[in-house]
PLY file of the C-alpha trace (Angstrom):
ply
format ascii 1.0
element vertex 257
property float x
property float y
property float z
element edge 256
property int vertex1
property int vertex2
end_header
-1.59 12.96 -10.11
-1.61 10.53 -7.65
-5.52 8.51 -6.83
-5.36 7.27 -3.17
-8.07 4.27 -2.54
-8.55 2.21 0.67
-7.42 -1.71 -0.13
-10.01 -4.60 -0.13
-10.90 -6.60 2.67
-11.02 -9.47 0.80
-8.21 -10.83 -1.17
-7.76 -13.09 -4.22
-6.98 -16.80 -3.52
-2.67 -17.07 -3.55
-1.50 -19.10 -6.78
0.31 -22.08 -6.36
4.43 -20.83 -7.55
5.76 -17.39 -7.90
8.29 -15.74 -6.02
7.44 -14.33 -2.56
7.39 -10.67 -1.92
10.56 -8.76 -2.29
9.71 -5.84 0.76
12.46 -4.23 -0.67
11.05 -3.83 -3.76
8.07 -1.97 -3.06
7.61 1.68 -4.05
8.43 4.10 -1.46
11.63 1.97 -0.33
12.48 4.28 2.49
9.55 2.32 4.41
11.35 -0.88 3.79
11.75 -1.13 8.19
8.63 -0.35 9.04
7.12 -3.22 6.52
8.92 -5.51 8.01
8.47 -4.40 11.14
4.82 -5.23 10.71
5.19 -8.40 8.84
7.14 -9.77 11.91
4.17 -8.34 14.06
1.35 -9.61 12.17
3.00 -13.28 11.21
3.46 -13.43 15.39
0.15 -12.55 16.34
-1.47 -14.82 13.54
0.59 -17.86 14.86
-0.63 -17.14 18.65
-3.81 -18.15 19.90
-5.40 -14.70 20.42
-4.80 -14.30 16.60
-8.34 -14.30 15.89
-9.40 -11.95 18.45
-6.98 -9.40 17.28
-7.53 -9.57 13.91
-11.38 -9.53 14.51
-11.51 -12.88 12.54
-14.65 -15.32 13.10
-14.97 -18.73 12.75
-15.53 -18.67 9.19
-12.11 -16.31 8.35
-9.53 -18.86 10.30
-8.16 -19.59 7.70
-6.60 -15.98 7.13
-4.13 -17.15 9.84
-2.58 -19.29 7.88
-1.94 -17.16 5.15
-1.02 -14.56 7.74
1.68 -16.67 8.99
3.06 -18.09 5.81
3.27 -14.38 4.35
6.72 -14.44 3.81
6.36 -17.78 1.75
3.41 -17.41 0.15
4.12 -16.58 -3.81
3.62 -12.70 -4.43
1.08 -11.25 -7.29
0.41 -7.83 -8.32
-1.49 -5.59 -6.12
-3.98 -4.84 -8.70
-4.92 -8.42 -9.21
-4.71 -9.11 -5.16
-7.57 -6.56 -4.05
-10.94 -7.43 -4.49
-14.79 -5.85 -4.11
-16.83 -3.19 -5.23
-14.31 -0.46 -5.71
-12.45 -2.61 -7.90
-15.63 -4.30 -9.22
-16.11 -1.05 -10.41
-12.63 0.08 -11.60
-12.04 -3.13 -13.57
-8.59 -2.39 -14.15
-8.20 -5.72 -16.79
-10.49 -3.46 -19.15
-8.74 0.22 -18.93
-7.16 1.45 -21.90
-3.77 0.86 -22.62
-3.28 4.82 -21.91
-5.51 4.21 -19.31
-3.71 1.42 -17.69
-0.26 3.27 -17.45
-2.08 6.01 -15.99
-3.23 3.44 -13.12
0.38 1.91 -13.08
1.73 5.62 -12.06
-1.11 7.41 -10.66
-2.94 4.40 -8.17
-1.63 4.56 -4.64
-3.39 1.51 -2.12
-3.71 2.62 1.45
-2.51 -0.99 2.71
-2.58 -1.70 6.75
0.52 -3.77 6.01
2.57 -2.42 3.23
1.19 1.50 3.62
1.21 3.14 0.45
1.88 0.56 -2.46
1.65 0.58 -6.31
-0.45 -1.44 -8.47
2.23 -3.16 -10.07
3.97 -3.55 -6.82
4.12 -7.73 -6.01
2.45 -8.73 -2.54
0.97 -12.11 -1.27
-2.69 -12.31 0.14
-3.09 -10.86 3.95
-5.86 -10.17 6.56
-5.40 -7.28 8.41
-7.19 -3.92 8.47
-6.35 -0.79 9.37
-8.51 -0.62 12.56
-6.43 -2.91 14.10
-4.34 -2.59 17.14
-1.32 -4.94 16.76
0.68 -5.83 20.12
4.11 -4.21 20.10
2.79 -1.83 17.12
-0.35 0.01 18.55
-3.32 1.05 16.62
-2.28 0.97 12.42
-3.76 4.55 11.81
-1.15 5.65 14.29
1.69 3.95 13.19
1.15 4.54 9.42
0.73 8.63 10.35
3.81 8.68 11.83
5.76 6.88 8.98
4.39 8.65 6.88
4.41 12.56 8.51
7.01 14.60 6.18
7.34 12.02 3.70
7.73 13.49 0.27
4.75 12.48 -1.90
5.22 11.43 -5.73
3.24 13.37 -6.88
5.43 16.11 -8.83
3.00 18.96 -7.40
0.09 17.33 -9.31
-3.65 16.78 -7.58
-4.43 14.30 -5.50
-7.45 12.55 -5.52
-8.78 10.71 -2.23
-10.59 7.53 -2.61
-9.69 6.18 1.13
-12.54 5.37 3.35
-12.17 6.98 6.69
-9.75 5.03 8.53
-7.03 4.63 5.92
-7.88 8.23 5.63
-6.57 8.90 8.73
-3.62 6.87 8.35
-1.92 9.95 5.88
-3.05 13.41 5.80
-1.95 14.82 2.46
-1.05 18.23 1.81
-4.53 19.97 1.50
-4.28 22.37 -1.31
-3.45 19.38 -3.32
-6.30 17.31 -1.95
-9.47 16.46 -3.49
-12.16 14.17 -1.55
-14.66 12.26 -3.49
-17.82 11.81 -1.40
-21.17 9.51 -2.58
-24.41 11.24 -1.83
-27.70 9.52 -2.29
-30.34 11.11 -3.96
-34.46 10.24 -3.19
-37.08 12.17 -3.38
-35.33 15.34 -3.62
-33.28 14.53 -0.42
-29.41 13.56 0.01
-27.95 11.64 2.24
-24.64 10.20 2.84
-23.92 7.30 0.47
-22.26 3.82 2.74
-23.03 0.81 0.73
-22.23 2.08 -2.65
-19.78 4.31 -1.78
-17.09 2.45 -2.80
-18.64 2.04 -6.27
-19.12 5.23 -6.74
-15.05 5.72 -6.06
-14.03 3.15 -8.33
-16.21 4.81 -10.99
-14.91 7.96 -10.81
-11.08 6.46 -10.58
-11.97 4.95 -13.97
-13.31 8.17 -15.20
-9.87 10.42 -14.17
-7.77 7.14 -15.64
-9.82 7.01 -19.12
-10.26 11.06 -19.23
-8.92 12.34 -22.91
-6.95 15.00 -21.04
-5.14 14.74 -17.57
-6.95 16.97 -15.18
-4.74 19.89 -14.18
-6.79 21.74 -11.25
-9.71 20.48 -9.25
-12.50 21.97 -11.59
-10.90 19.96 -14.06
-11.67 16.61 -12.42
-15.00 18.03 -11.63
-15.88 18.61 -15.06
-14.29 15.02 -15.77
-17.08 13.39 -13.85
-19.84 16.22 -14.93
-19.58 14.91 -18.21
-21.01 11.48 -17.03
-22.90 12.47 -13.86
-23.87 14.73 -11.50
-21.55 16.49 -8.57
-20.36 19.46 -6.95
-16.92 20.80 -6.27
-16.35 22.74 -2.50
-13.65 24.46 -0.96
-13.20 22.80 2.70
-10.85 23.56 5.19
-9.06 20.22 4.40
-8.65 20.91 0.60
-11.50 20.04 -2.17
-14.47 17.83 -1.61
-16.20 16.24 -4.63
-19.88 15.33 -4.31
-20.95 13.08 -6.41
-24.62 12.30 -6.97
-26.09 8.51 -7.32
-29.81 6.88 -7.28
-30.36 4.75 -4.25
-29.08 1.61 -7.01
-25.72 3.10 -6.98
-25.51 4.73 -10.13
-24.77 8.19 -11.25
-27.72 10.51 -12.10
-27.70 12.57 -15.18
0 1
1 2
2 3
3 4
4 5
5 6
6 7
7 8
8 9
9 10
10 11
11 12
12 13
13 14
14 15
15 16
16 17
17 18
18 19
19 20
20 21
21 22
22 23
23 24
24 25
25 26
26 27
27 28
28 29
29 30
30 31
31 32
32 33
33 34
34 35
35 36
36 37
37 38
38 39
39 40
40 41
41 42
42 43
43 44
44 45
45 46
46 47
47 48
48 49
49 50
50 51
51 52
52 53
53 54
54 55
55 56
56 57
57 58
58 59
59 60
60 61
61 62
62 63
63 64
64 65
65 66
66 67
67 68
68 69
69 70
70 71
71 72
72 73
73 74
74 75
75 76
76 77
77 78
78 79
79 80
80 81
81 82
82 83
83 84
84 85
85 86
86 87
87 88
88 89
89 90
90 91
91 92
92 93
93 94
94 95
95 96
96 97
97 98
98 99
99 100
100 101
101 102
102 103
103 104
104 105
105 106
106 107
107 108
108 109
109 110
110 111
111 112
112 113
113 114
114 115
115 116
116 117
117 118
118 119
119 120
120 121
121 122
122 123
123 124
124 125
125 126
126 127
127 128
128 129
129 130
130 131
131 132
132 133
133 134
134 135
135 136
136 137
137 138
138 139
139 140
140 141
141 142
142 143
143 144
144 145
145 146
146 147
147 148
148 149
149 150
150 151
151 152
152 153
153 154
154 155
155 156
156 157
157 158
158 159
159 160
160 161
161 162
162 163
163 164
164 165
165 166
166 167
167 168
168 169
169 170
170 171
171 172
172 173
173 174
174 175
175 176
176 177
177 178
178 179
179 180
180 181
181 182
182 183
183 184
184 185
185 186
186 187
187 188
188 189
189 190
190 191
191 192
192 193
193 194
194 195
195 196
196 197
197 198
198 199
199 200
200 201
201 202
202 203
203 204
204 205
205 206
206 207
207 208
208 209
209 210
210 211
211 212
212 213
213 214
214 215
215 216
216 217
217 218
218 219
219 220
220 221
221 222
222 223
223 224
224 225
225 226
226 227
227 228
228 229
229 230
230 231
231 232
232 233
233 234
234 235
235 236
236 237
237 238
238 239
239 240
240 241
241 242
242 243
243 244
244 245
245 246
246 247
247 248
248 249
249 250
250 251
251 252
252 253
253 254
254 255
255 256
């Protein structure tokens, strides 16, 4: 199984000591050349007068440019410690059972705008780059990664692919549809449903945690739905793009039983 997650916009602060990123040691080593190309482009634009504009950073985030410039020197940490925010708070990696943590290390791929798909055990520095950016000399990042990842053999070993990515990151790689289960969050109020925006990340973090902590590894879309259904209402539907698992929440983002 693979569980695809988006990165977080914010990152944990860098540590004072530690080894810098080893690009050749990151998961899916055949992407090393593409990663170096992006790193070089990001460092260059971050050190230019246009850096903040290109990266869409306001005055309060200009310090992120300096981090980008020092990208290859800043101490690296496991990606699971770098990414923060609503989804990762709900996932709460540090509180997983030992068995669930082993699954997380093996199953999760974070679809980074800079690094491409990486494991949470891959050591990376904090950085600032979103998938909606168009880097000079590179172009739109979703298109760049789509080209790099098309035809790339994933390591799901025939298993399911749980897609918890936001739309921008989902555009960077289209996994085989027969394996794909897209997680969608819907809120229900007064009998009416609408697509969740604010709580979508939280819901996807909760679903990821439920799958990691499941008594048995789900082997089919229905078994995935059964794991979630044990904790809250959900609906599984077949679509042209694979499968869609709609998870129902209340207006506060909590799963509806």
